[in-house]
N, C-alpha and C positions, 0 to 999 in steps of 0.2 A: 504494499499499500504506500503510495506516494502522496505527500501533502506539500504543496508549494506555498500555500498561504494559510495562516491560522486565523480562523474567524473568532468572533466573540463567543459564539456558542461552544466552539472547540476549546478555547482557552478556559472557559468556565468549567468544562468537563475535566480538563487537566488538573485544575485546582481541586475539584471535587474528589477525584480519584486519589490525589496525593494526600489530601486531608484525611480520607478514610484509611489510607495505607499507614499513615502516622498513627492514627488511632488504634488500628489493629495491632501495631507493633510497639506501642508505648511501653509496655511492661518489659518486653525484650530489651529495648534501649535502656530502660532504667537499670536493668541488671548488669550493664556494662560499666557501672560505676567502679572506679578504681579501688576506692577504699571499701572494705567489707562492712559498711555501716548501714543501718536501716533508713537511709535518707536519699537514695538514688532517685532523682526526679527529672533527669534530662529528657526522657521520652515523654513524660507527662507535660513538662513545660513546652516542648516543641509541638506536641499534639494540640494542646490548648491554644497556643499562640497561632498556629496555622488555621485552627478551627475558627478563631476570631476573624482572621483574614477572609476565610471562605464566607462567613456570615455577612460581613460587610459587602463582599462581592455579590452575594446572592440577593441582597437588597437593592441592587442597582439594576434598573430596567433599561439596559443598553446592549447593543450589538458591537459597540466599539471596544476593541481590545485595550485601547489606551485608557478608557474610562474604567474598565474592569480591573486593569492592572493598578490604577490609582486607588480604587476601592480596596483591592487586596493589600496594597501597601499600607493604607490607613488602618485597616483592621489588624494587621500584624503589629503595627506600631502601637496601637492602643492595647492590644491583647498580649503583647510580648511578656513572657515570664522567664526569669533566670537568664543567665548569659547566653545559653544556647538560643532561647527564643528571641533575645534581642538581636543576636548576630543574624539569625534567620530573617528577622524583620528588616535589617540593613541590606541583606542580599536582595530582597524584593523591593526595598526602596530604590536601590540602584536600578533594578529591572524596570521599575515604573519610570524613573527619570529618563532612561534610554528610550522607552517606548513612546513617551510623550503622548500625543493625541491621535496616534495611528489607529485606523479602523481595523486593519488586518496586519499580520506580521509575516514578513518573508523569512527565509532561512537566514539571511543576513541580519535582519532585525532581531530575530531570536538569539543569534550569536552575540550581537552587540549588547543585548539586554543581559544575557548571562555574564558576559564580561564586565559590564558596568556594575552588576551586583557584587562581584568580587572586590572591585575597587572601593565601593562604598563600605563593604564589611571590614576590609582591612583598615580603612580610615577610622572606623568606630571603635577599634580596640587600641588602647594606648601602647601596649607591648605585644604585638601579634606573635603567636607561638606556632611554629610549624608542628605538624602531627596532630592537628585539630581540624574542626570543621572548615577553617580557612584554607588549609592545604587541599582538602577535598574539593572545595569550591574552585580554587585556583587552577587545579589540575584539570578539572572539567572544562573550564574556560579556555585553557590552553589547547585542549584537544579539539574543541569545536571551532576555534579560530583556524586550525589547520584544515578541518574537514570542510568548512564552507567554501574554500577555494576549489573544491572538487565537486560540489553538489548544490542544488537549490532546493533539495528535499528536507523539509523541517523534521520529518520522521527520522532521517538519517542523522541530523544534527542532534536530536534529543537522544537517540540511541548511543551515539558517541559520548555525549555528556554523561549519561547514566553509567556507561561501561567504564569510562575513565574515572568517574567518581568512585565507583566500586573498586577499581584497581588502586586508587590513591588511598582508599580507606584500609585496604590490606597492608599498605606501607606505613600507616601511622605508628604501629609499634616500633618500627626501625627509627623513627624520628623522635619519639618520646620514650625514653628507656623505661619509665614506670609502666607504661602500657605493655611493653614486652615482658617485663618481669611478672606482671599479674596475668598476662595472657589474654588481654582484650584488645579490641580496637577502640578508637575514639568514639564516644557515644554520640556527640554532636555530629560528627561526620557520618555516622551510621543514619542518623535522622535525615540528613540531607540526601543521602543515597536513596532513601525511601521516597523522598519528595521527587527526585529526578526519575526514579523508576516509575512512579505514578504518572508523571508527565509523559513519559515515553509510552507507557501502556495505553494511556487515554488517547494519545495522538495516533498511535499505530492501530488501535483496535485490538491489541494483544490482550488476550484473557488468560491470566495465569491460573493454574491449579490452586485450589484453596490452601494447599499445604505450602505453596511457594509465596503466597501473599502474606501468610502469618507464620511467624517462627513457632515451631513446635517445641514446648518445654520438655526437659528430661524429668525423671523421677526426682532428682536432687533439686530441681527448680520449682517443684510443686508448692512448697511453703510460700515462696515469694509470689507465685501466681495467686494463691488463696489470699494472701495479704493484700494484693492489688485489687481483688474482687471486693474487699471490704473497706478499702482505704477511703477516709474522709467522706463517709456516707452522710448525706443530708436529707434522706427520705423522711416523709411523714410516716408515722406508724401505720396509718390507715392505707398507705400506698404500697405496703409490703404484701405482695401477693402470696409468696411462699415463705412461711415464717420460721422455719427451722433450718439452720445451717448444719448440714450433715456431712461428716467426713469418715470414711472407712478405709482401711487397708486390708486387702484380701490376699491370703497366700494361695495362689492358684493351684487347684487340683488337690488340695490337702483338707482333711476334715471329714466328719461323718455324714454331712448333709449335702455332699457334692452330687449333683444330678445332671450337670451340663459341662461340656468341654468348653473352655474359654474361647470365645470369638469376639473380637473387639467391637464390631458393628452391632452384633446382637446385644452384647452387654451394654453398649452406649445407648442404643435406640430405646431400650425399655426405660433407662434412667431419664433420657430426655423428655419422656412423656410424663415424668413425675415432678418436674420442676424447672428451675432455670439456673443460670450461673454455673453450668455444669463443666467440670474438668475431670477427664478420665485419662490417666497416664499409666503405662504398664511397661514392664519388661517380661522376661520369661518366667519369673518367679512370683511377682506380686503385681497388683494393680491398685492404684490409689484413686479414690473418688472424692470429689467435693461437689455438692449440689445444694441449692436452696429448694426446699420442698415442704409440703404440708403432711408428707407421709414418710417420716424417717424410718418407721418400722418396715415399710416396703423396701426401702433401700437396703436395710440390713438383711432382710430375708432374701432379697435378690442376690446380694453378695454371697450369701452362704451356699447358694446353688453352684457357685463356681470355686469355692474354697472356704477355709475357715477365716474368721475375723481376727486380724492381728491387732488392730486398733479401731476404736470407735469413739467419735466425738460429736455430740449434738448440742447445739446452742440455740436458745429462743431469741431470735433477732428482734422480735417486737419488743420484748422487755429490754434488750440491750439499747435499742433505738430510743425508747422512752428515757433511759438514763442519759444517753448522749444529748438528746434535745434539751433536757432539764439543764445539764451542765453547760451547753452551748448558750442557752438563753441567758444564763447567769453571767458567763464570761462576756457575751456580747454586750450586756447591759452595763458591765463594769469597764470594758476595754474599748469598745468600738465607737464611743461617743466623744465628740470634741469636749474639752474641758477648759474652763476659764482658769487661768493660772497667772497670778500676779508676777511670778518670777520671769516670765517671758516678756511682759509688757506689750509693746506693739509687734512683737515677733510672734511667728508660729513655728513650733518645733514638732515635726512629724517623726515618730520612731516606729520602726517595724518590730513587733514582738509577738510572742505566743506564751500564754500562761498568765493566770490572774495575779500571781505574786510578782512576776516581772513587771507586769503592767502597773501595779501599785508603786513599785520602786521607781520606774521611769517617770510616772507622773509626779511623784514627790520630789524628784530632781529637776522638774521643769518642763518635761515634754507636754505639749498641749493637745496632741492628737496621737493615739496609739492605733496603728494599722495592723490588724491581725494578720500574722503570717511569719514565715521563717523557713526552717528546714522542712522539706516535703510539701510546702504550701506557699511557694513564692508568689507574692502579689504581682499583678500585671502592671504595666505602665498606666493604664487607666485607673487602676485602684490607687496608685500613688498620686496621680493627677487629682482625683477626686478628694483624696486626703489633704493635699496641699490646698485645694480650693476651699475645703471645709474649715480650715483655720481662719479664713476671712482676713488674713494678714497680708500686708504689702511685702514683708520680708519673711521668708520661710527657710528653715534649716531642716534638711532631711537626714535622718540617721538610718541607713539601710540595715545595718547590723548583720550582714551576711554578704560575703563576696558575690554570691550568685544573684543578689538583688541590686548590686551597685549599678550595673549598666542600665537596668530598667529605671532606676532613680535618676540617672543622668539623662536618660531619654525624656522622662517626665518633666524634668526641669526646663526642657526646650519648648514645651507646648502649652505653658501656662503664662498668665499675665503677671503673676507676682515675681519679685526677684527671689531666686532660689539658690541656696548653696547646699551642695551635697557633701557631707563629711564622710569619708570612706571607712566608716566603722564596720568591722567584720564579725563583731560578737556583741552580746549584751554587756559584757565587761567593758568593752571599749566604749559603748554608748554611755555607761555610767560615768566613766572618766571624762568623756567629752562634755557631758552635761555639766559637770562640775567646773569646767573651764569656760563655760558660757557666761557672758556679761552683757546685760541688755543695753547698757549705755555705749557699747561699741558698735562700730559699723558691721554690716554683714560680712564684708571681706575680712575684717579684723577677727571676728568670731570664727569664720571658717578656718583661718590660719591658726589661731590659738587652739581651737578644738582639735584640729588635725595634728598639730605639734604635740598635744597632750597624749596622743595615742602611743607615742614612743616610750611613755613612762609606765606602761602596763603590759604584762604578759598574760595571755589567756589560754586556758585549756579546757578540755571537756572530756567526759568519760561516757562511753556507750558500749553495747555488746556487738560482736562480730556476727554477721548473718550468713557467712560462708567461709569455707576453708580457703586460704590464699597464702602467698608469700609476697611481701612487699618491702622493698628497701632492706632485704636481707632478713626480715623477720617472718617467721612462720607463725601464722594465726589460724587457730581452729574455731569453727562455728560455735558460738556460745561464750567464747572468752571475752574478757572486757579489755578495752583499749583506752589508754590515755593519749589524747591528741593534743599536742602543744602547737598552737598556730596551725599549720597545715600538715604536720608530720606526726605519724603514730610513733610515740616515743616509748610507751609502756604496754605490755601485754601481760595480763594476769588472770588467775582463775576466778577471782571474786571482785565485785565492784569496789569494796572498801580498800582492798590491797591496791587495786589499780589507781584509785584516786589519791591515796597517800604517797604512793611512789611517784605519781605525776607531780604532785605538789613539791615533793622533795627535790625533784629535778628542776622545777620552775624557780624556786627561791635561790637567792644568793646573799652575800653579806650585806648588800644594800637594801634588801627587801624588808618592808616594815608591816604591810597589811595584806592578809589573805582574805579574800571574800569567796564564800562558798554558797552557790545557789543549788538547792536540791529540787530535782524535777518531779514530774508526776510518778515516775517509777523509783524515786529516792525517798528518804525519810528524814525527819528531824533527828530521830534517835541515831541513825546511822551517821548523819552529818556531825552529831556531837562526838561520836566515836572517832570520826576522821579528824576533827578538831583536836581531840586529846592526843592523837598519834602525831599530828603535826607539831604541837607544842612540846612533845617529848623530844622532837628533833631540834627545835629551836624555841625555847621558852620566851624569848624576847619578841616573837611575832605577835601581832594583833590578828586574831582570827575572828571573822564575823560570818554569821550564818543567816541566810534569808530563804524563805520558801519562794521558789521561782515558778513551780508547777509547769515547767517546760516539758514538751514531748521529746522523744528520741534520746535526749542526753540525761542520764540519771543525775549527773553533777556537772555544773559549769563553774570554773574557778578563775579568779583573777588575782594576780600578785602585783603589788606596787611597792 
C-alpha cells in the first residue's frame, strides 16, 4: 500500500492507533524502570499524555492536518506528565511547528515534521543524555531524511522511522551503562517506539496479531500486572460490577479433583464469562489467575478441575473502595484547597505533595497551595497551571518536589499570566528547606536564587522495598529487600526497613550534620521511627532528630540531614 499524501482523517487514525498502543503497553513500559522500586510510571505518564493529545485532536472538526497537529500538540502540552510525557509533548510541538497550516502532508512534510520534533525535544532538555528517548527520536529522524531522497511514499517513511527507532532502542543499553547492567532498554524510548509503530500500522493498514500489539507478561511479572489493575482506582462503589478480586495459583495436573487436561483457551474462556480484569498466565507446571468476579467460589472450583490450589486470595473490593473514598475525601478536603497564608504575603507558593502529614508540614512552612501528586501520580502540566492560577497571585513559586515533575512545572510556567519561578526541589526534604529560605520582602528572582541555593545544605534519602530481583551498580538486590536511596543512588540494601533506614542515615551524616528529620509514611509507624531515632542517637548523641508523620505512599521513610 502506497500513500503519497496524509489526509486529516488518516492523521487522526494514526494518533488514535498510537494512543491505544501506548495504553495497551503502559504496564510493560512501567516495568522497564531501572530501579526495582514500586514507582515505575513512564508508561502511565506517556499513555496519559498522549491520550490528552488525542482528546484535544478529537474535539477539532477539521480535515486539515495542520489544525489537527496543532490540537495534538496543545493536548500533549497540557496533559504532559513526567519527564517522558513532557519530552513527548515537545516532539509533537516541533512536529506541529513544521506542519504549520498544511491541509495534507507529503512524504517530505512528514520527514521535516519528524526532524523538527527532535530539534524541539533536545532544546527542551537542559542536559540531553544519549541512550534515552532523545536518541531513539534522533535516530528515527536521521533514517527518514535518508529515505525521503528515495521515495515519496509516506508509508515507507513511517516504516523506516519505526524500524530505526526500534533499532536505536536496542542500542540504548550500550549508551547508558545502568540500562545494560539491569538488562532493560530505555522506557521512554520504548514508549516512542510504540507511537511510531502505531503511526506506521495505521498508515499502512497493517493489522498486527493481538499478541504483537500487547506485551505478554511472564509468571514473574504477574504481581506487577495485578498491581497495575488496581492502581489509583477512583471508582464509585456502585460502579463496581464485579466485587471480589480473586487470585488463585493452580498446580496443573495435581490433586484429587482433576477432571480436565489443561488447555489455555478452554481455561481462559470459562473465566472470561465470570468477570473482568482477567489475567491468566501459565508455564508447564502452574497457572496463575487474577479476575474480578461476583462468583469467587466458581473460580476456585474451576481451577480445581485442572489441578490443586496452591494459593487462594479473595478481597472484597467494594469494602476496600469505601475505605479509599473515605480517606481520599478526607485528604482532598485537607490538601487540595488553596489556603490563605500570611507568610506568603502577595506571593503564591505551589508545592506538589502526597500525604496528609506532609501537606500539613508544607502549609505550616508557607505553602499556599498543595497539589496532590508525587511518585506514581505525576500531575500534568494543566494540573500545575490550574494550581498556579488558583493562588490568584501575581508572583508564584512552584516546588515540584520530584525530578520527574520538574519539566512539567517548567512547561506550566510558560503558559500562565503570573510571574512564575520554579525551584528545582527533588524531594519533600528539599521543599522544607527551600520554604525556610523564602522571604516575602524579596523579589521573585531573589527568592528563586536563595531557595535554590539552600538546597545545597540538605541531603535527602528515602527507603522502600524492592519489587523484583536485579543487580544495579554492583549491588545484588532481591525482591522484598529494603533499599536506602540517597539522592538518586541505591546506597543500602537490608532485610528489614529499620535496618535499612538506620544504615542510610549513618551514611548520610558527617561531622557537620546537626539535624535529622524523619518522615514516616503510610507503611511506616511512629513506634518504628522512634526506634530508628534511638539507633541514630546511639551513633551520634549530638544530633537533633525530629520525627513527623508524613503519610506518604511508596516510601516507608523519607529522611533529610542538615
